[in-house]
PDB file with SEQRES, HELIX, SHEET and CRYST1 records, atoms N, CA, C and O in Angstrom:
SEQRES   1 A   87  MET VAL LEU LEU ALA GLN LEU PHE ARG ASP VAL GLN GLN          
SEQRES   2 A   87  LEU VAL VAL ALA GLN GLU HIS ASN VAL ILE HIS MET GLU          
SEQRES   3 A   87  GLN THR SER SER GLN VAL VAL ALA GLU ALA GLU GLN ALA          
SEQRES   4 A   87  ASN VAL GLU LEU ASN ASP ALA THR GLN LYS ALA ALA ARG          
SEQRES   5 A   87  LEU ARG ARG ASN LYS PHE ARG ALA LEU ALA ILE ALA PHE          
SEQRES   6 A   87  ALA LEU VAL LEU VAL ILE VAL THR LEU ALA VAL PRO SER          
SEQRES   7 A   87  ILE LEU LEU ARG ARG GLY ASN ALA LYS                          
HELIX    1 AA1 VAL A    2  ALA A   86  1                                  85    
CRYST1    1.000    1.000    1.000  90.00  90.00  90.00 P 1           1          
ATOM      1  N   MET A   1      18.251  24.465  80.850  1.00  0.00           N  
ATOM      2  CA  MET A   1      16.889  24.912  80.680  1.00  0.00           C  
ATOM      3  C   MET A   1      16.607  25.474  79.359  1.00  0.00           C  
ATOM      4  O   MET A   1      15.621  25.223  78.665  1.00  0.00           O  
ATOM      5  N   VAL A   2      17.677  26.343  79.055  1.00  0.00           N  
ATOM      6  CA  VAL A   2      17.480  27.109  77.747  1.00  0.00           C  
ATOM      7  C   VAL A   2      17.496  26.127  76.495  1.00  0.00           C  
ATOM      8  O   VAL A   2      16.772  26.282  75.512  1.00  0.00           O  
ATOM      9  N   LEU A   3      18.321  25.205  76.641  1.00  0.00           N  
ATOM     10  CA  LEU A   3      18.347  24.063  75.614  1.00  0.00           C  
ATOM     11  C   LEU A   3      17.111  23.403  75.448  1.00  0.00           C  
ATOM     12  O   LEU A   3      16.622  23.190  74.339  1.00  0.00           O  
ATOM     13  N   LEU A   4      16.542  23.040  76.618  1.00  0.00           N  
ATOM     14  CA  LEU A   4      15.180  22.311  76.598  1.00  0.00           C  
ATOM     15  C   LEU A   4      14.095  23.274  75.943  1.00  0.00           C  
ATOM     16  O   LEU A   4      13.247  22.778  75.201  1.00  0.00           O  
ATOM     17  N   ALA A   5      14.103  24.560  76.186  1.00  0.00           N  
ATOM     18  CA  ALA A   5      13.120  25.483  75.677  1.00  0.00           C  
ATOM     19  C   ALA A   5      13.321  25.548  74.167  1.00  0.00           C  
ATOM     20  O   ALA A   5      12.378  25.554  73.376  1.00  0.00           O  
ATOM     21  N   GLN A   6      14.566  25.595  73.822  1.00  0.00           N  
ATOM     22  CA  GLN A   6      14.964  25.746  72.327  1.00  0.00           C  
ATOM     23  C   GLN A   6      14.438  24.384  71.601  1.00  0.00           C  
ATOM     24  O   GLN A   6      13.943  24.432  70.475  1.00  0.00           O  
ATOM     25  N   LEU A   7      14.564  23.303  72.249  1.00  0.00           N  
ATOM     26  CA  LEU A   7      14.172  21.986  71.697  1.00  0.00           C  
ATOM     27  C   LEU A   7      12.650  22.007  71.446  1.00  0.00           C  
ATOM     28  O   LEU A   7      12.190  21.644  70.364  1.00  0.00           O  
ATOM     29  N   PHE A   8      11.859  22.448  72.485  1.00  0.00           N  
ATOM     30  CA  PHE A   8      10.494  22.573  72.390  1.00  0.00           C  
ATOM     31  C   PHE A   8      10.007  23.493  71.244  1.00  0.00           C  
ATOM     32  O   PHE A   8       9.073  23.150  70.519  1.00  0.00           O  
ATOM     33  N   ARG A   9      10.626  24.611  71.103  1.00  0.00           N  
ATOM     34  CA  ARG A   9      10.473  25.551  70.034  1.00  0.00           C  
ATOM     35  C   ARG A   9      10.679  24.845  68.664  1.00  0.00           C  
ATOM     36  O   ARG A   9       9.875  24.968  67.739  1.00  0.00           O  
ATOM     37  N   ASP A  10      11.744  24.143  68.602  1.00  0.00           N  
ATOM     38  CA  ASP A  10      12.026  23.515  67.283  1.00  0.00           C  
ATOM     39  C   ASP A  10      10.940  22.429  66.950  1.00  0.00           C  
ATOM     40  O   ASP A  10      10.546  22.286  65.793  1.00  0.00           O  
ATOM     41  N   VAL A  11      10.487  21.703  67.942  1.00  0.00           N  
ATOM     42  CA  VAL A  11       9.488  20.683  67.798  1.00  0.00           C  
ATOM     43  C   VAL A  11       8.157  21.499  67.284  1.00  0.00           C  
ATOM     44  O   VAL A  11       7.499  21.147  66.304  1.00  0.00           O  
ATOM     45  N   GLN A  12       7.902  22.505  68.001  1.00  0.00           N  
ATOM     46  CA  GLN A  12       6.641  23.278  67.727  1.00  0.00           C  
ATOM     47  C   GLN A  12       6.772  23.691  66.188  1.00  0.00           C  
ATOM     48  O   GLN A  12       5.829  23.531  65.413  1.00  0.00           O  
ATOM     49  N   GLN A  13       7.876  24.180  65.832  1.00  0.00           N  
ATOM     50  CA  GLN A  13       8.005  24.624  64.465  1.00  0.00           C  
ATOM     51  C   GLN A  13       7.850  23.431  63.394  1.00  0.00           C  
ATOM     52  O   GLN A  13       7.263  23.586  62.323  1.00  0.00           O  
ATOM     53  N   LEU A  14       8.369  22.375  63.755  1.00  0.00           N  
ATOM     54  CA  LEU A  14       8.194  21.154  62.942  1.00  0.00           C  
ATOM     55  C   LEU A  14       6.882  20.633  62.866  1.00  0.00           C  
ATOM     56  O   LEU A  14       6.546  20.021  61.852  1.00  0.00           O  
ATOM     57  N   VAL A  15       5.984  20.821  63.942  1.00  0.00           N  
ATOM     58  CA  VAL A  15       4.623  20.313  63.955  1.00  0.00           C  
ATOM     59  C   VAL A  15       3.863  21.342  63.211  1.00  0.00           C  
ATOM     60  O   VAL A  15       2.934  20.893  62.539  1.00  0.00           O  
ATOM     61  N   VAL A  16       4.062  22.716  63.177  1.00  0.00           N  
ATOM     62  CA  VAL A  16       3.425  23.606  62.445  1.00  0.00           C  
ATOM     63  C   VAL A  16       3.792  23.320  60.881  1.00  0.00           C  
ATOM     64  O   VAL A  16       2.920  23.373  60.014  1.00  0.00           O  
ATOM     65  N   ALA A  17       4.980  23.053  60.629  1.00  0.00           N  
ATOM     66  CA  ALA A  17       5.399  22.837  59.225  1.00  0.00           C  
ATOM     67  C   ALA A  17       4.803  21.607  58.648  1.00  0.00           C  
ATOM     68  O   ALA A  17       4.623  21.567  57.431  1.00  0.00           O  
ATOM     69  N   GLN A  18       4.477  20.594  59.403  1.00  0.00           N  
ATOM     70  CA  GLN A  18       3.940  19.288  58.974  1.00  0.00           C  
ATOM     71  C   GLN A  18       2.365  19.445  59.018  1.00  0.00           C  
ATOM     72  O   GLN A  18       1.703  18.552  58.488  1.00  0.00           O  
ATOM     73  N   GLU A  19       1.777  20.414  59.556  1.00  0.00           N  
ATOM     74  CA  GLU A  19       0.371  20.335  59.828  1.00  0.00           C  
ATOM     75  C   GLU A  19      -0.477  20.189  58.443  1.00  0.00           C  
ATOM     76  O   GLU A  19      -1.535  19.565  58.364  1.00  0.00           O  
ATOM     77  N   HIS A  20       0.128  20.831  57.420  1.00  0.00           N  
ATOM     78  CA  HIS A  20      -0.620  20.613  56.130  1.00  0.00           C  
ATOM     79  C   HIS A  20      -0.630  19.252  55.622  1.00  0.00           C  
ATOM     80  O   HIS A  20      -1.620  18.756  55.084  1.00  0.00           O  
ATOM     81  N   ASN A  21       0.566  18.600  55.810  1.00  0.00           N  
ATOM     82  CA  ASN A  21       0.694  17.197  55.392  1.00  0.00           C  
ATOM     83  C   ASN A  21      -0.292  16.262  56.215  1.00  0.00           C  
ATOM     84  O   ASN A  21      -0.930  15.368  55.658  1.00  0.00           O  
ATOM     85  N   VAL A  22      -0.372  16.508  57.500  1.00  0.00           N  
ATOM     86  CA  VAL A  22      -1.219  15.687  58.323  1.00  0.00           C  
ATOM     87  C   VAL A  22      -2.577  15.905  57.952  1.00  0.00           C  
ATOM     88  O   VAL A  22      -3.299  14.910  57.876  1.00  0.00           O  
ATOM     89  N   ILE A  23      -3.093  17.121  57.688  1.00  0.00           N  
ATOM     90  CA  ILE A  23      -4.527  17.445  57.256  1.00  0.00           C  
ATOM     91  C   ILE A  23      -4.698  16.755  55.950  1.00  0.00           C  
ATOM     92  O   ILE A  23      -5.762  16.168  55.755  1.00  0.00           O  
ATOM     93  N   HIS A  24      -3.773  16.753  55.027  1.00  0.00           N  
ATOM     94  CA  HIS A  24      -4.049  16.090  53.648  1.00  0.00           C  
ATOM     95  C   HIS A  24      -4.138  14.586  53.916  1.00  0.00           C  
ATOM     96  O   HIS A  24      -5.035  13.955  53.356  1.00  0.00           O  
ATOM     97  N   MET A  25      -3.276  13.963  54.730  1.00  0.00           N  
ATOM     98  CA  MET A  25      -3.341  12.540  54.986  1.00  0.00           C  
ATOM     99  C   MET A  25      -4.765  12.226  55.604  1.00  0.00           C  
ATOM    100  O   MET A  25      -5.397  11.240  55.224  1.00  0.00           O  
ATOM    101  N   GLU A  26      -5.257  13.100  56.574  1.00  0.00           N  
ATOM    102  CA  GLU A  26      -6.485  12.707  57.157  1.00  0.00           C  
ATOM    103  C   GLU A  26      -7.645  12.760  56.084  1.00  0.00           C  
ATOM    104  O   GLU A  26      -8.508  11.883  56.032  1.00  0.00           O  
ATOM    105  N   GLN A  27      -7.610  13.828  55.243  1.00  0.00           N  
ATOM    106  CA  GLN A  27      -8.595  13.853  54.095  1.00  0.00           C  
ATOM    107  C   GLN A  27      -8.419  12.712  53.174  1.00  0.00           C  
ATOM    108  O   GLN A  27      -9.408  12.142  52.714  1.00  0.00           O  
ATOM    109  N   THR A  28      -7.213  12.345  52.878  1.00  0.00           N  
ATOM    110  CA  THR A  28      -6.961  11.189  51.918  1.00  0.00           C  
ATOM    111  C   THR A  28      -7.585   9.904  52.563  1.00  0.00           C  
ATOM    112  O   THR A  28      -8.333   9.184  51.902  1.00  0.00           O  
ATOM    113  N   SER A  29      -7.262   9.629  53.877  1.00  0.00           N  
ATOM    114  CA  SER A  29      -7.688   8.452  54.545  1.00  0.00           C  
ATOM    115  C   SER A  29      -9.182   8.375  54.569  1.00  0.00           C  
ATOM    116  O   SER A  29      -9.773   7.295  54.533  1.00  0.00           O  
ATOM    117  N   SER A  30      -9.826   9.609  54.635  1.00  0.00           N  
ATOM    118  CA  SER A  30     -11.286   9.566  54.724  1.00  0.00           C  
ATOM    119  C   SER A  30     -11.883   9.216  53.336  1.00  0.00           C  
ATOM    120  O   SER A  30     -12.892   8.522  53.211  1.00  0.00           O  
ATOM    121  N   GLN A  31     -11.241   9.707  52.385  1.00  0.00           N  
ATOM    122  CA  GLN A  31     -11.656   9.356  50.972  1.00  0.00           C  
ATOM    123  C   GLN A  31     -11.432   7.933  50.666  1.00  0.00           C  
ATOM    124  O   GLN A  31     -12.210   7.259  49.992  1.00  0.00           O  
ATOM    125  N   VAL A  32     -10.252   7.471  51.226  1.00  0.00           N  
ATOM    126  CA  VAL A  32     -10.102   5.901  50.878  1.00  0.00           C  
ATOM    127  C   VAL A  32     -11.125   5.057  51.512  1.00  0.00           C  
ATOM    128  O   VAL A  32     -11.560   4.035  50.982  1.00  0.00           O  
ATOM    129  N   VAL A  33     -11.533   5.544  52.756  1.00  0.00           N  
ATOM    130  CA  VAL A  33     -12.616   4.697  53.460  1.00  0.00           C  
ATOM    131  C   VAL A  33     -13.897   4.789  52.680  1.00  0.00           C  
ATOM    132  O   VAL A  33     -14.525   3.752  52.466  1.00  0.00           O  
ATOM    133  N   ALA A  34     -14.356   5.996  52.217  1.00  0.00           N  
ATOM    134  CA  ALA A  34     -15.635   6.034  51.305  1.00  0.00           C  
ATOM    135  C   ALA A  34     -15.469   5.280  50.142  1.00  0.00           C  
ATOM    136  O   ALA A  34     -16.382   4.555  49.746  1.00  0.00           O  
ATOM    137  N   GLU A  35     -14.337   5.377  49.514  1.00  0.00           N  
ATOM    138  CA  GLU A  35     -14.168   4.581  48.277  1.00  0.00           C  
ATOM    139  C   GLU A  35     -14.197   3.014  48.563  1.00  0.00           C  
ATOM    140  O   GLU A  35     -14.725   2.239  47.765  1.00  0.00           O  
ATOM    141  N   ALA A  36     -13.641   2.623  49.661  1.00  0.00           N  
ATOM    142  CA  ALA A  36     -13.669   1.253  49.942  1.00  0.00           C  
ATOM    143  C   ALA A  36     -14.970   0.634  50.274  1.00  0.00           C  
ATOM    144  O   ALA A  36     -15.237  -0.541  50.023  1.00  0.00           O  
ATOM    145  N   GLU A  37     -15.863   1.572  50.918  1.00  0.00           N  
ATOM    146  CA  GLU A  37     -17.168   1.203  51.144  1.00  0.00           C  
ATOM    147  C   GLU A  37     -17.969   1.083  49.863  1.00  0.00           C  
ATOM    148  O   GLU A  37     -18.738   0.127  49.762  1.00  0.00           O  
ATOM    149  N   GLN A  38     -17.868   1.917  48.922  1.00  0.00           N  
ATOM    150  CA  GLN A  38     -18.477   1.981  47.698  1.00  0.00           C  
ATOM    151  C   GLN A  38     -18.036   0.695  46.806  1.00  0.00           C  
ATOM    152  O   GLN A  38     -18.833   0.131  46.056  1.00  0.00           O  
ATOM    153  N   ALA A  39     -16.764   0.316  46.958  1.00  0.00           N  
ATOM    154  CA  ALA A  39     -16.257  -0.865  46.376  1.00  0.00           C  
ATOM    155  C   ALA A  39     -16.919  -2.056  46.845  1.00  0.00           C  
ATOM    156  O   ALA A  39     -17.207  -2.975  46.078  1.00  0.00           O  
ATOM    157  N   ASN A  40     -17.176  -2.072  48.113  1.00  0.00           N  
ATOM    158  CA  ASN A  40     -17.804  -3.260  48.770  1.00  0.00           C  
ATOM    159  C   ASN A  40     -19.240  -3.486  48.188  1.00  0.00           C  
ATOM    160  O   ASN A  40     -19.726  -4.584  47.918  1.00  0.00           O  
ATOM    161  N   VAL A  41     -19.876  -2.188  48.029  1.00  0.00           N  
ATOM    162  CA  VAL A  41     -21.207  -2.207  47.575  1.00  0.00           C  
ATOM    163  C   VAL A  41     -21.276  -2.784  46.074  1.00  0.00           C  
ATOM    164  O   VAL A  41     -22.182  -3.515  45.674  1.00  0.00           O  
ATOM    165  N   GLU A  42     -20.325  -2.403  45.405  1.00  0.00           N  
ATOM    166  CA  GLU A  42     -20.204  -2.780  43.914  1.00  0.00           C  
ATOM    167  C   GLU A  42     -19.873  -4.251  43.819  1.00  0.00           C  
ATOM    168  O   GLU A  42     -20.322  -4.950  42.910  1.00  0.00           O  
ATOM    169  N   LEU A  43     -19.125  -4.686  44.715  1.00  0.00           N  
ATOM    170  CA  LEU A  43     -18.622  -6.133  44.643  1.00  0.00           C  
ATOM    171  C   LEU A  43     -19.936  -6.952  44.995  1.00  0.00           C  
ATOM    172  O   LEU A  43     -20.273  -7.917  44.309  1.00  0.00           O  
ATOM    173  N   ASN A  44     -20.579  -6.572  45.970  1.00  0.00           N  
ATOM    174  CA  ASN A  44     -21.793  -7.436  46.361  1.00  0.00           C  
ATOM    175  C   ASN A  44     -22.793  -7.351  45.181  1.00  0.00           C  
ATOM    176  O   ASN A  44     -23.432  -8.366  44.905  1.00  0.00           O  
ATOM    177  N   ASP A  45     -22.971  -6.251  44.485  1.00  0.00           N  
ATOM    178  CA  ASP A  45     -23.830  -6.274  43.285  1.00  0.00           C  
ATOM    179  C   ASP A  45     -23.379  -7.110  42.229  1.00  0.00           C  
ATOM    180  O   ASP A  45     -24.202  -7.719  41.545  1.00  0.00           O  
ATOM    181  N   ALA A  46     -22.053  -7.213  42.009  1.00  0.00           N  
ATOM    182  CA  ALA A  46     -21.497  -7.948  40.924  1.00  0.00           C  
ATOM    183  C   ALA A  46     -21.636  -9.424  41.393  1.00  0.00           C  
ATOM    184  O   ALA A  46     -21.861 -10.260  40.518  1.00  0.00           O  
ATOM    185  N   THR A  47     -21.527  -9.827  42.679  1.00  0.00           N  
ATOM    186  CA  THR A  47     -21.592 -11.180  43.056  1.00  0.00           C  
ATOM    187  C   THR A  47     -23.066 -11.630  42.746  1.00  0.00           C  
ATOM    188  O   THR A  47     -23.267 -12.716  42.203  1.00  0.00           O  
ATOM    189  N   GLN A  48     -24.088 -10.795  43.092  1.00  0.00           N  
ATOM    190  CA  GLN A  48     -25.403 -11.162  42.903  1.00  0.00           C  
ATOM    191  C   GLN A  48     -25.715 -11.301  41.345  1.00  0.00           C  
ATOM    192  O   GLN A  48     -26.380 -12.268  40.974  1.00  0.00           O  
ATOM    193  N   LYS A  49     -25.280 -10.415  40.475  1.00  0.00           N  
ATOM    194  CA  LYS A  49     -25.446 -10.493  39.095  1.00  0.00           C  
ATOM    195  C   LYS A  49     -24.729 -11.775  38.568  1.00  0.00           C  
ATOM    196  O   LYS A  49     -25.245 -12.431  37.664  1.00  0.00           O  
ATOM    197  N   ALA A  50     -23.574 -12.121  39.115  1.00  0.00           N  
ATOM    198  CA  ALA A  50     -22.871 -13.348  38.555  1.00  0.00           C  
ATOM    199  C   ALA A  50     -23.752 -14.586  38.896  1.00  0.00           C  
ATOM    200  O   ALA A  50     -23.904 -15.452  38.034  1.00  0.00           O  
ATOM    201  N   ALA A  51     -24.327 -14.702  40.092  1.00  0.00           N  
ATOM    202  CA  ALA A  51     -25.123 -15.789  40.426  1.00  0.00           C  
ATOM    203  C   ALA A  51     -26.349 -15.876  39.552  1.00  0.00           C  
ATOM    204  O   ALA A  51     -26.746 -16.965  39.138  1.00  0.00           O  
ATOM    205  N   ARG A  52     -26.952 -14.739  39.268  1.00  0.00           N  
ATOM    206  CA  ARG A  52     -28.123 -14.687  38.353  1.00  0.00           C  
ATOM    207  C   ARG A  52     -27.735 -15.153  36.958  1.00  0.00           C  
ATOM    208  O   ARG A  52     -28.432 -15.900  36.270  1.00  0.00           O  
ATOM    209  N   LEU A  53     -26.631 -14.675  36.625  1.00  0.00           N  
ATOM    210  CA  LEU A  53     -26.182 -15.194  35.172  1.00  0.00           C  
ATOM    211  C   LEU A  53     -25.865 -16.670  35.089  1.00  0.00           C  
ATOM    212  O   LEU A  53     -26.062 -17.314  34.058  1.00  0.00           O  
ATOM    213  N   ARG A  54     -25.367 -17.193  36.200  1.00  0.00           N  
ATOM    214  CA  ARG A  54     -25.044 -18.690  36.259  1.00  0.00           C  
ATOM    215  C   ARG A  54     -26.465 -19.476  36.162  1.00  0.00           C  
ATOM    216  O   ARG A  54     -26.599 -20.489  35.475  1.00  0.00           O  
ATOM    217  N   ARG A  55     -27.420 -18.942  36.866  1.00  0.00           N  
ATOM    218  CA  ARG A  55     -28.750 -19.557  36.986  1.00  0.00           C  
ATOM    219  C   ARG A  55     -29.364 -19.457  35.516  1.00  0.00           C  
ATOM    220  O   ARG A  55     -29.952 -20.426  35.034  1.00  0.00           O  
ATOM    221  N   ASN A  56     -29.218 -18.301  34.843  1.00  0.00           N  
ATOM    222  CA  ASN A  56     -29.769 -18.166  33.647  1.00  0.00           C  
ATOM    223  C   ASN A  56     -29.022 -19.018  32.457  1.00  0.00           C  
ATOM    224  O   ASN A  56     -29.583 -19.367  31.418  1.00  0.00           O  
ATOM    225  N   LYS A  57     -27.816 -19.255  32.758  1.00  0.00           N  
ATOM    226  CA  LYS A  57     -27.072 -19.981  31.795  1.00  0.00           C  
ATOM    227  C   LYS A  57     -27.499 -21.461  31.912  1.00  0.00           C  
ATOM    228  O   LYS A  57     -27.666 -22.093  30.869  1.00  0.00           O  
ATOM    229  N   PHE A  58     -27.678 -22.025  33.045  1.00  0.00           N  
ATOM    230  CA  PHE A  58     -28.227 -23.304  33.123  1.00  0.00           C  
ATOM    231  C   PHE A  58     -29.769 -23.439  32.696  1.00  0.00           C  
ATOM    232  O   PHE A  58     -30.248 -24.509  32.321  1.00  0.00           O  
ATOM    233  N   ARG A  59     -30.419 -22.366  32.782  1.00  0.00           N  
ATOM    234  CA  ARG A  59     -31.796 -22.543  32.267  1.00  0.00           C  
ATOM    235  C   ARG A  59     -31.797 -22.488  30.715  1.00  0.00           C  
ATOM    236  O   ARG A  59     -32.623 -23.107  30.044  1.00  0.00           O  
ATOM    237  N   ALA A  60     -30.824 -21.714  30.188  1.00  0.00           N  
ATOM    238  CA  ALA A  60     -30.729 -21.621  28.613  1.00  0.00           C  
ATOM    239  C   ALA A  60     -30.180 -23.013  28.222  1.00  0.00           C  
ATOM    240  O   ALA A  60     -30.654 -23.558  27.225  1.00  0.00           O  
ATOM    241  N   LEU A  61     -29.365 -23.527  28.828  1.00  0.00           N  
ATOM    242  CA  LEU A  61     -28.802 -24.919  28.499  1.00  0.00           C  
ATOM    243  C   LEU A  61     -29.934 -26.016  28.546  1.00  0.00           C  
ATOM    244  O   LEU A  61     -30.031 -26.900  27.695  1.00  0.00           O  
ATOM    245  N   ALA A  62     -30.749 -25.878  29.582  1.00  0.00           N  
ATOM    246  CA  ALA A  62     -31.955 -26.858  29.757  1.00  0.00           C  
ATOM    247  C   ALA A  62     -32.882 -26.655  28.539  1.00  0.00           C  
ATOM    248  O   ALA A  62     -33.376 -27.615  27.947  1.00  0.00           O  
ATOM    249  N   ILE A  63     -33.090 -25.433  28.206  1.00  0.00           N  
ATOM    250  CA  ILE A  63     -34.020 -25.296  27.105  1.00  0.00           C  
ATOM    251  C   ILE A  63     -33.556 -25.597  25.872  1.00  0.00           C  
ATOM    252  O   ILE A  63     -34.315 -26.037  25.009  1.00  0.00           O  
ATOM    253  N   ALA A  64     -32.235 -25.388  25.653  1.00  0.00           N  
ATOM    254  CA  ALA A  64     -31.572 -25.856  24.399  1.00  0.00           C  
ATOM    255  C   ALA A  64     -31.503 -27.449  24.262  1.00  0.00           C  
ATOM    256  O   ALA A  64     -31.660 -28.031  23.189  1.00  0.00           O  
ATOM    257  N   PHE A  65     -31.272 -28.027  25.379  1.00  0.00           N  
ATOM    258  CA  PHE A  65     -31.266 -29.463  25.445  1.00  0.00           C  
ATOM    259  C   PHE A  65     -32.666 -30.035  25.152  1.00  0.00           C  
ATOM    260  O   PHE A  65     -32.817 -31.056  24.480  1.00  0.00           O  
ATOM    261  N   ALA A  66     -33.638 -29.363  25.662  1.00  0.00           N  
ATOM    262  CA  ALA A  66     -35.174 -29.709  25.571  1.00  0.00           C  
ATOM    263  C   ALA A  66     -35.488 -29.632  23.979  1.00  0.00           C  
ATOM    264  O   ALA A  66     -36.054 -30.543  23.374  1.00  0.00           O  
ATOM    265  N   LEU A  67     -35.087 -28.538  23.439  1.00  0.00           N  
ATOM    266  CA  LEU A  67     -35.400 -28.299  21.971  1.00  0.00           C  
ATOM    267  C   LEU A  67     -34.803 -29.365  21.179  1.00  0.00           C  
ATOM    268  O   LEU A  67     -35.463 -29.880  20.276  1.00  0.00           O  
ATOM    269  N   VAL A  68     -33.494 -29.780  21.460  1.00  0.00           N  
ATOM    270  CA  VAL A  68     -32.832 -30.676  20.698  1.00  0.00           C  
ATOM    271  C   VAL A  68     -33.561 -32.063  20.818  1.00  0.00           C  
ATOM    272  O   VAL A  68     -33.780 -32.773  19.837  1.00  0.00           O  
ATOM    273  N   LEU A  69     -33.897 -32.368  22.027  1.00  0.00           N  
ATOM    274  CA  LEU A  69     -34.722 -33.617  22.320  1.00  0.00           C  
ATOM    275  C   LEU A  69     -35.950 -33.690  21.653  1.00  0.00           C  
ATOM    276  O   LEU A  69     -36.349 -34.780  21.243  1.00  0.00           O  
ATOM    277  N   VAL A  70     -36.681 -32.540  21.473  1.00  0.00           N  
ATOM    278  CA  VAL A  70     -37.972 -32.523  20.709  1.00  0.00           C  
ATOM    279  C   VAL A  70     -37.590 -32.574  19.257  1.00  0.00           C  
ATOM    280  O   VAL A  70     -38.331 -33.272  18.566  1.00  0.00           O  
ATOM    281  N   ILE A  71     -36.709 -32.052  18.723  1.00  0.00           N  
ATOM    282  CA  ILE A  71     -36.399 -32.108  17.251  1.00  0.00           C  
ATOM    283  C   ILE A  71     -35.930 -33.613  16.942  1.00  0.00           C  
ATOM    284  O   ILE A  71     -36.332 -34.253  15.971  1.00  0.00           O  
ATOM    285  N   VAL A  72     -35.143 -34.028  17.778  1.00  0.00           N  
ATOM    286  CA  VAL A  72     -34.661 -35.528  17.504  1.00  0.00           C  
ATOM    287  C   VAL A  72     -35.884 -36.408  17.638  1.00  0.00           C  
ATOM    288  O   VAL A  72     -36.030 -37.324  16.830  1.00  0.00           O  
ATOM    289  N   THR A  73     -36.746 -36.212  18.562  1.00  0.00           N  
ATOM    290  CA  THR A  73     -37.943 -37.146  18.729  1.00  0.00           C  
ATOM    291  C   THR A  73     -38.831 -36.965  17.594  1.00  0.00           C  
ATOM    292  O   THR A  73     -39.420 -37.979  17.221  1.00  0.00           O  
ATOM    293  N   LEU A  74     -39.049 -35.875  16.965  1.00  0.00           N  
ATOM    294  CA  LEU A  74     -39.884 -35.676  15.743  1.00  0.00           C  
ATOM    295  C   LEU A  74     -39.204 -36.174  14.477  1.00  0.00           C  
ATOM    296  O   LEU A  74     -39.834 -36.783  13.613  1.00  0.00           O  
ATOM    297  N   ALA A  75     -37.903 -35.901  14.385  1.00  0.00           N  
ATOM    298  CA  ALA A  75     -37.250 -36.248  13.149  1.00  0.00           C  
ATOM    299  C   ALA A  75     -36.973 -37.613  12.965  1.00  0.00           C  
ATOM    300  O   ALA A  75     -37.055 -38.062  11.822  1.00  0.00           O  
ATOM    301  N   VAL A  76     -36.645 -38.384  13.943  1.00  0.00           N  
ATOM    302  CA  VAL A  76     -36.241 -39.753  13.783  1.00  0.00           C  
ATOM    303  C   VAL A  76     -37.384 -40.715  13.293  1.00  0.00           C  
ATOM    304  O   VAL A  76     -37.128 -41.598  12.474  1.00  0.00           O  
ATOM    305  N   PRO A  77     -38.664 -40.532  13.808  1.00  0.00           N  
ATOM    306  CA  PRO A  77     -39.735 -41.319  13.198  1.00  0.00           C  
ATOM    307  C   PRO A  77     -40.061 -40.898  11.732  1.00  0.00           C  
ATOM    308  O   PRO A  77     -40.506 -41.715  10.926  1.00  0.00           O  
ATOM    309  N   SER A  78     -39.846 -39.706  11.445  1.00  0.00           N  
ATOM    310  CA  SER A  78     -40.051 -39.127  10.133  1.00  0.00           C  
ATOM    311  C   SER A  78     -39.049 -39.907   9.118  1.00  0.00           C  
ATOM    312  O   SER A  78     -39.441 -40.546   8.142  1.00  0.00           O  
ATOM    313  N   ILE A  79     -37.779 -39.762   9.480  1.00  0.00           N  
ATOM    314  CA  ILE A  79     -36.682 -40.409   8.756  1.00  0.00           C  
ATOM    315  C   ILE A  79     -36.860 -41.915   8.719  1.00  0.00           C  
ATOM    316  O   ILE A  79     -36.622 -42.496   7.661  1.00  0.00           O  
ATOM    317  N   LEU A  80     -37.226 -42.540   9.696  1.00  0.00           N  
ATOM    318  CA  LEU A  80     -37.487 -44.092   9.635  1.00  0.00           C  
ATOM    319  C   LEU A  80     -38.653 -44.447   8.707  1.00  0.00           C  
ATOM    320  O   LEU A  80     -38.633 -45.458   8.006  1.00  0.00           O  
ATOM    321  N   LEU A  81     -39.674 -43.575   8.731  1.00  0.00           N  
ATOM    322  CA  LEU A  81     -40.758 -43.746   7.885  1.00  0.00           C  
ATOM    323  C   LEU A  81     -40.489 -43.596   6.392  1.00  0.00           C  
ATOM    324  O   LEU A  81     -41.045 -44.309   5.556  1.00  0.00           O  
ATOM    325  N   ARG A  82     -39.695 -42.728   6.120  1.00  0.00           N  
ATOM    326  CA  ARG A  82     -39.248 -42.472   4.647  1.00  0.00           C  
ATOM    327  C   ARG A  82     -38.410 -43.701   4.209  1.00  0.00           C  
ATOM    328  O   ARG A  82     -38.457 -44.144   3.061  1.00  0.00           O  
ATOM    329  N   ARG A  83     -37.676 -44.200   5.147  1.00  0.00           N  
ATOM    330  CA  ARG A  83     -36.636 -45.325   4.793  1.00  0.00           C  
ATOM    331  C   ARG A  83     -37.534 -46.595   4.605  1.00  0.00           C  
ATOM    332  O   ARG A  83     -37.252 -47.452   3.768  1.00  0.00           O  
ATOM    333  N   GLY A  84     -38.636 -46.674   5.427  1.00  0.00           N  
ATOM    334  CA  GLY A  84     -39.537 -47.832   5.174  1.00  0.00           C  
ATOM    335  C   GLY A  84     -40.373 -47.749   3.989  1.00  0.00           C  
ATOM    336  O   GLY A  84     -40.711 -48.802   3.448  1.00  0.00           O  
ATOM    337  N   ASN A  85     -40.733 -46.687   3.541  1.00  0.00           N  
ATOM    338  CA  ASN A  85     -41.493 -46.382   2.358  1.00  0.00           C  
ATOM    339  C   ASN A  85     -40.615 -46.572   1.140  1.00  0.00           C  
ATOM    340  O   ASN A  85     -41.117 -46.973   0.089  1.00  0.00           O  
ATOM    341  N   ALA A  86     -39.327 -46.299   1.238  1.00  0.00           N  
ATOM    342  CA  ALA A  86     -38.478 -46.405   0.069  1.00  0.00           C  
ATOM    343  C   ALA A  86     -38.142 -47.932  -0.296  1.00  0.00           C  
ATOM    344  O   ALA A  86     -37.690 -48.251  -1.396  1.00  0.00           O  
ATOM    345  N   LYS A  87     -38.379 -48.746   0.626  1.00  0.00           N  
ATOM    346  CA  LYS A  87     -38.050 -50.136   0.392  1.00  0.00           C  
ATOM    347  C   LYS A  87     -39.087 -50.861  -0.421  1.00  0.00           C  
ATOM    348  O   LYS A  87     -38.935 -52.051  -0.695  1.00  0.00           O  
TER     349      LYS A  87                                                      
END                                                                             
């Protein structure tokens, strides 16, 4: 019985000695959870911004294509007229 009582005292001493480590782990895990939630929010924002940028990229390409088409449409008849007058 004495041996069992000594074993319980040893376990109690170990628990008391490790209490600081356990508290630190609990605090760290709480901090990790908070940071993971913040990371999820930032990832969602980044995903939305990336989608918006893709849409804007296609709009810019469409505008550039339209400008090139207008320039070609205006320049080709002018060039053909100059060639016709030169003959």
